[in-house]
N, C-alpha and C positions, 0 to 999 in steps of 0.2 A: 625378630626376622624383618628384613626390609620389606616396607609395603610401597610396593613399585608404583610409581605414578601418582597423579592427582586424586584427591579423596573421591571425586565423581567418577573416577576411572573404576568400572567394575569388570569382571573377568571378561566380558566381550564387548565393553563399552567403549565410547570415545571420550575425549575430554570435552565439555560442553561447549556452546556457542550458538550464535544465530546464523542464518542462512540468507545472504543477499538475493534480491529478486532475480539478478542474473543467474546466480548459482543454481537457484532453484529452478529455474526455466531450462537449465542445461542438464538436467538427469531425471528421468522418469521416477514417479514414486510408487512403489510396488507395496503390496500388503507386508504388514510388520509381524515377526513371529511373537506369538503371545509371551514367551519367557524372557526373551532378550531383545528389545526393541534396539535396532541399530540406527545410526545417524543417517538422515538423509542428507547428505553432503557431497557437492561435487568433487572434492579432492580428498584423497586418502593417503596417508603416509604411514611408513613402518621402518623398522630397522634398529638403529643403534640405540643402546641402553645410555649411552654417555651424554647425548643431547636431547633425550626424549623428554626430560623434565623442562627445560628450557623451552621445547616446543609445546609442551603441554601448556606453560605459561603463556607463550604467544598465541596460542589459541584458545584461550579460555573463554567462559561465559561472557559475553559482551565485548569480545575483541573485534576490533574494526574489520570490514571486509576488505580483502579476502581472506584475512588471517582467521576470521571467525568462519569461514566456510571450509576449513580444513580439519579432517578427523585424523588426529595424530594417535595411533595405536602404540601401547607400551610394548617393549621386547618380551616381557613375561607377565604371567599372571601375578597375583599376590604372594605367591611363595617364593619368586625369585629363582625357581628351579625350572629348567627347561623340560618341556613335556610335550612330545608329538599329538597328545591327545587334546591340548589346549587349542581351541579354535576362535577365530574370529570371523566377522561378516563384514567386510570393508565398505560396503555400499549396500543399500536396500535390495538392489536386484542382483547382486554378486552371490554366489554360493559360499557356504561356510568353507574355510580354509585353515590350513595349521598356521598358528600366530608366527610370523617372522621375527626369530629371536636373535638380534645382533646385526650388527653392519653387514655382513656376508649374505645372510639370509634376506634382509631387507632389499639388497640389489638383486638377488634372485629373483623375490617375488615381483619387483619392479620389471625385471626382464621377461619374467613369465607372463605379466600383464600385457606387454607390448609386443612381445616377439612370438607372432603367430605360428611361425614354423616350428618352435620348440617351447611350448607353453606349460609343460609339466615341471612341477617344483616337488620336491620330496616325493616322487613317484604318485602320490596319490591325490595330489591336489590340482585342481583344474582352475587357474586363474584367468577368468574371463577378460575379455579386452578392457582396460582402463580400471581394472579394479584397485590397483595401487599406481598413485601419479606421480609420488617421488619418494626417493629413500632416504633415511638418514644414515650417514656413514660418518665413523671417527676416523678414517682413513682413505686414502686416495685408490685409484684403479690398481686391480691385480693383473689384468689382461688387457693387451693393447687391442684398438679399435675405435670406432667412432659412433657406435649407435647410443651411446650414454654419454651425457655430459655431467662431469662433477663440479658443482659451483660452490666456492669456497663460502663457509657459513660463521665460523667464530676460531677464534685461537685457544689452544688448549696446551696442556703439558703432561706427560706421563711419568710418574715417579713409583716409588714402591711403599705401599702400606705395610706396616710391621706391627706386630703385637710386643710390645716391649717386656723385657724380662731383666733379671739382675745382670748387669754387664752389657746389656743392649738397650739402652734408653734414647740413644739417638745415632743417626747414621748418615754418612756422606760416602757413596759409593762411586768409583770410577766406572767407566763404561766396561773396563776389561774385567773388573771384580764382578759386575753383573753377569757377564757372559760366563764367567767361572762357576756362579751360583746356579745357572740354569742348563748349561753344558755340561757339567761335571768334569770338565776338564781342568786339571790343577796347573796353575802358572806358579812354579816352585819359586820364582823370584818376588812372587807376592805373599806378605804374611798375613794379610788381613783375612782372606779366605783360605781356610784350609780344609783338608778332609780327614776323617777318623772312621775308619771301618767303611769308607765309600759315603760316608754322610757329611754334608758341608757344616762348616762352622764360620762365623763372623767373629774376629778377635776371641777366640775360644769358646763362642756361646753357639749351641747348637740351633740351626735355622731349618725351615721347612718350607722351600719354595713352591708355590701354587700359580695355577694359572686359571682365568676364567674359561667358559665354554669355546668350543672350536671354532664358531661363527663370529666371535667377538672381534671387532676391529682394534680394540685396545690391545688384546692378546697378540695379533698380528703385527700391529706397529711396535709394540714393546719388545719383542724378539728380533724384529728387523734393526731396530735402534741399538740393540744390545750385540748384534751380530751373531745371534744364536741361530744355527741352522739344524742342529739334532739336540733333543733334550735329553738331560740325564734321566736315568731309570727311576729316580727318586722324586722327581717332579710330578706332582699331581696334575697332569695334563689331559686325563679323560673326564675332567669336571663337567657338570652339567649345570653351574650355578652361573648367573650373570656377573657381568663385570661390575666394578665399583660398589662391591657389597662388603662391608666389613665383617658381617655376621659369619663369613665363611673361613675367617681367620681368627678362630677363638682360642688357640692354645699358644702359649709362649714361644716367641721364635717363628711363628708362621708369618708368611709374608706373600704379597701378590701385588702385581701392577695395578696402578689406580689411578684415574684421572684426577689432575689437580683440580679441574673446574667442578668436578663432582664432589671432591672432597671440601671445596669451599662452600658450595651450594648447601650441602648437608650439614656441615659443622656451623654454619652461620643461621641454620633453620629457615632457609629460603624455600624448602619445597613441601607445600602443604599436604599433610597426612603421612609425611615420610619419617620414619624413625631416622636419627642419625646414627647411622652405621659406623662413623668415625670415632665414637666415644670409646676411650681406653686405648686408642692405636695412635700411631705416629706416623710420620710421613718423610720418607728420607729426602736428602739433599743428593743430587747427581752431579759429580765432576765440579765439585764446589759450589753449584748453583742451588738455592733453595727452591724448591716448587711453589711454597706459599710464604706470605708474610702476613706476622700479626698474629692475633688470637680471636676466638669466636667472640662476638659474633661480627667482627669487622675485619675477618681474614680477607686478604687481596693476593692476586697473582704475584708469583715470586720471579727471580731472574730466569728460571728455567724456561720460561714461556717465550724470552726473547725480548728485544729492544721495543719499547712502545712509547708513543706520546699520548699522555693522559689515557692510557688504556686501550689507544686505537694502534693497531699494527699496520704498517704502510707496505710491507713485502712479506711474501710467503716465507716460511721458515726454511732453514737448510733441511735436507733430506740425507738419509744414510746412516750408516753405523756412527753412533756418537750423539746424533740429533734427536733429543727427546721432547721438543716441542713440536706441535703438529698444528695444521688446519684441519677442522672438522668439514663435513660437506653434506649438500643437499644434492641430490642424484636424480637427473630427470632423462627422460628420451631425448635425445638431440634435437629430434623433429620438432619440440617443442619450442626451440628458440625461433622458428619461422612458420609456427604452427597456427591453429585456431584462435579465435579472440579467447576462448576460455583457457587455453593453453598459455597464450601471452600473459594472461592475468596472472597466472601462477608464477610464471618466469619473472615477471615485475615485482611480485611479492617477494620472492627468493633473492631479489638483487636489490633494487632500489628501494623495495618496501622496508628492507631490513635496516636500511638507512635513517629511518625514522627516529625521532629523538625517543620515544617510548619503547620502541623496539631494542634500541641501543641500550636502554636503561635496563630492560629485562635481561639482555645478554649478559652485562655486567654483573647484575645481581646474581645471577645462577653462576658466577665464578669464570666467566669466559671473557676473552678479549674481543672487541669490535674489530672490524677489518675496513680499512680504506678503498679496497680494490673488489667489492662486490658487483660493480659493474662493469670490471675490465675483462673483458672475453679472454684476453691474452694469458689471463690466470687460471681459466677454467682447465680441468682436464679431461681427458677421453678415454672411453673404455668400450670395449665390444659388451653385448648381452652375456651374462653369465647363467651358468647352470648348476 
C-alpha cells in the first residue's frame, strides 16, 4: 500500500521545519492537544496528491524561510483511501476539519477559509479565517471569477499506467482511443480498441479502465484531455482511492490515469518513506509521445511534457482535447497579491522564491519541469470561490 507523504507525516501531522521569527510573530500560539501536536506555522497548504510530495520536500526540516514556515498537509492518510472521518488541524488555534483530499477539495478548503459569507465545507466543517493559506492544484480553475488566483507551479504530463499482461506489454494510444476506453462509445473505424459483450479490449486483450476519486485534479484533467463527457458503465468511477497510486491496479489489464511527474519520483526512489507503486506496471505513450524517458533511477520527462530548454518550460502548455501536458498550480486568495506583509511573503515564495537554484533542483528531482514564467502575472489564472 502506498505510504502517502514524508516519513515524518503522521495521521494529522505536518512535514517538519522551523519557524522564522516573523512567521512566529504572525500567529498566536495556543495549547497543544496531547495526542496529536500540530504545527505552529503561519502558512498551511492542502489539496493535490500530485504535487504534495514535492511540496513536502520544499518545506522539509531545515528549509529556508519562508518555505520552512509552510505546513503542507497530505491529501490522504497512510492508507491512501478517502475517509471523511480523517481529520487535520491546520493551525494551532484552528478547529479539527476533514482532510482536503485532492485538488478540488483543496480549493474548496481555501475558499472556505477566506469566504466568510459561505464558509461551510463538506457541510460539517467550519474552516476559520486563514486556516488554509494556499491550495495545491494539479489543474486550472473550474469556475469563472476573480476571488482566487492560480499561480503556475511546475510542468507535468498525464498518461495511463497499466498492468501488463500477455499481448499487452506496451501501449501507444491516441486521444480517440482513450476516449473510446472511457466513454464506451465504439469507433468502428478503429480496430485497436474493441468491445466484447460491452467490455473494452485493446488489440484483443481485455482491459479494465479505472479513475481516482472524484475530487482528483488528475481525474478532471485527464477526462477533459480525452474529450470524455460521460463515463462508460464499466469504468470504476466511484473510486475512493487517491491518484497516482499503482497499488489500486493490481490485476492484468487494469489501467488508470497517472501523473508522469509522480511516476518519475516514485520509480526513481525520490520520495522518502514511499513505496514505489509503479513496480511491475508500465506507462503508456500518448499520440506517439513518450510520457517519460530512460529507466530508474534516472527516468526523466518525455516528449509528452512539451518542449523545454534544459528542463525549463517557457510558455504554458496547450489546453483542450488532445493536450496531455499541464501546469500544476498553487492557489491563493487574490487579495494576497496586494495584501499584508505576511501574505506578500507567501506570494514571493510561490513566485520568485521557486526560481531559487535549490528549489528548481528539488522540483526537477521530483519529476516535474520548472517554469520560466512564475513571476509573470499575465500567466496567472482566476477563479471564483468554490463550494
